[in-house]
N, C-alpha and C positions, 0 to 999 in steps of 0.2 A: 552569502554563499557563493562560492566560486563556480565557474563553469567546469564541466568534466568532459574532456575530449571534444571541446567545441560545442557542447550541448548545454543550453541554459538550464539552470537548476532551481530557479525560483519561479513562483507563479507569475510574478510581474514580468520577469524576463521572458518567460514562455509566452505570455499574452502579447508582449511587444513583438516577439519573433513571429507569432502566428499572424498578427494583424498586418505586419509589414510584408508578409509573404516570404521572409527569409527561411521559414520553417513551416512545414505542413504538420497538421496533427497526426496524419497517418505516418509520416516519416519519423516523428518523435516517438509515437507508440511502437513502431517497429524497432527503434533503438532501445526503448525500455524493455521490450520483450527479449531482444537479443542479450541485453545485459543481465536480465533476470535469469535467463537460461544459462548464461555463463557462470552465474553464481548459485546455481541450483544446489550445489553441494552444501550450501549453508542451511538448507531446509527452512527457509524463511517464509515460504508460501504454502498454504494448505490447499487452496483451491484457486484455479485460474481458468479462464476460457479465452485463449489468445485470439481465436477466430472471431469471437463476439467482440472483443476489444478492437480488433482491426476494423471490423465492419462499422462499429460505432465511430471510430476515428475518421473513417472514410466519409461517413454521413455528415460529420461535423464539417469537414473540408468542403463537401459538396453544398452544404447549406450557406457557406460564406460567413458563418458566425464564429469561427475559431478565434478565441481570444476575448470574446464578449463574456463578461462575468467569469464563470469557471468553465465555459464551453471548450471542451477538448482537453481538459486537465485530468490525467489519470490519477486516481487516489487509491491507495491500498488501505483496505479496512481490516481492522483486527477481526479475527474469526468469530467474535461474539457480538458483532454488530450486523444485524440483518439488512441486506441490501435489496432483496427481491430479485437480484440478478444472478448471484452465485449463492450456493448453499453456505450456511454458517453453522459450524459444528461445535463451537466453543472448545475445540480440540478434544472432544470426547466421542467415542464410538457410538454412544447412545443417541447422539444428535446428528450423526454423519448423514449427509445427503439431504438434510432438511432445508427446504427453501420456503420461506414465508414472506409475508408482505414486508416492505422496507420499513426500517425504523424511522423515526422522525428526523434524526440527523442525516441519515442517508437520503431520505426523500428531499430534504432541503438542499443538500449538496447537488444531487442529481437534477433537481429543479433549476439549478443555476448552470447546468450543463456539464458537471463533473462526470467523468467516466469511471466505472468500477474497474480498477486495474488488477485486483486480486484480493484474496483473503489471507491475512497474515497469520502465521503459526503463533501459538501462545501456550502458556501453561494451562493445563486442563482446567476448564471452568474458571479461568482467571484466578486460581487459588495458589499462587506462588510466583516466584521470579526466575526460575531456571528454564522454563519452557519445556521441561520434561513432561512427556505424556505418552501413554501407550498407543494412542491413535495415529499420530503423525510423526512422532519422534521429536527429539529436542532440536532446537535451532542452534547453530554455531555462531560464535562471536567472529565477525569477519576480520577483526584485527589480530585475534589470537584464538584459534579454533580449539584450544585446550582449556579455555575458560568459558564460563556460562555467559550468555549475552545479557543477562540482567533483565529479562522479559523480552518477549518477541518484538514488541513495538520498538524497543531500543535497537535491537539487532536489525530489524527491518528498515527502520529509519536510517541507520548507518549504511546498510547495504544499498538501499534505493537512493538515498541522497548522495552518497559517495559516488554512485554509478549512474543514476538515471532519474528517479522519480521525485518530484518536489514535495509531495505530501503523503504522510501516513497518518491515518486516523485510528485511534484506538484506546488510549488510556482513558477509561471511562469510570464513572462513579461505581460501576459494577465491580471493579477490581477490588479484591479483598486484601491484596498484599501491599507492601511498602514500595509501590511502583515508582515513586518520585526519586527515592534515593538511588536506585540503580541507574535511572536515566540521568541524574545529575552526575554520577560518576562517569558515565559514558559521554558526557558533554553533548547531550541532545536535548531538544525541546519536544514536548508532547502536548497534544490537545487534550484538555481534561474536561 
């Protein structure tokens, strides 16, 4: 993956930049937030807490552990993966605002120092590929806003990887749709 506007976009390049002191976690997170806000019209994120993310990044820098394991790496989780940090609604009003304990995958990632960057928009209850839902609205395809993104994780991965964030986690076994096909069409990789 190439760098975007001088910002490293792979986990390994971020870890190297953090460890060498060429980049602080706080500076990187501020860039991620700025770029996410600039792309807000794509409706890729359902839930964020920028202040919490900034504080977490600052704490990583102060600890001196940035770049160790996943320490300081922001990850965007699909909105049906509980993090215990941000509410996960599965893009349905019935679950809006619900914050429960972290899922096993979130616990393991955060145990390695990963930061919760946000909760990604998705098709309601992961039951489709358009991201249409009555709760948060559909996401837009960042390359052609008149086309569906082919599931949020694909749109989010393209948005964040194109602009700032190295990892998006979300295509899970709970998905009921043909999520690999749209992702393949969009030339992205997903964690399954």
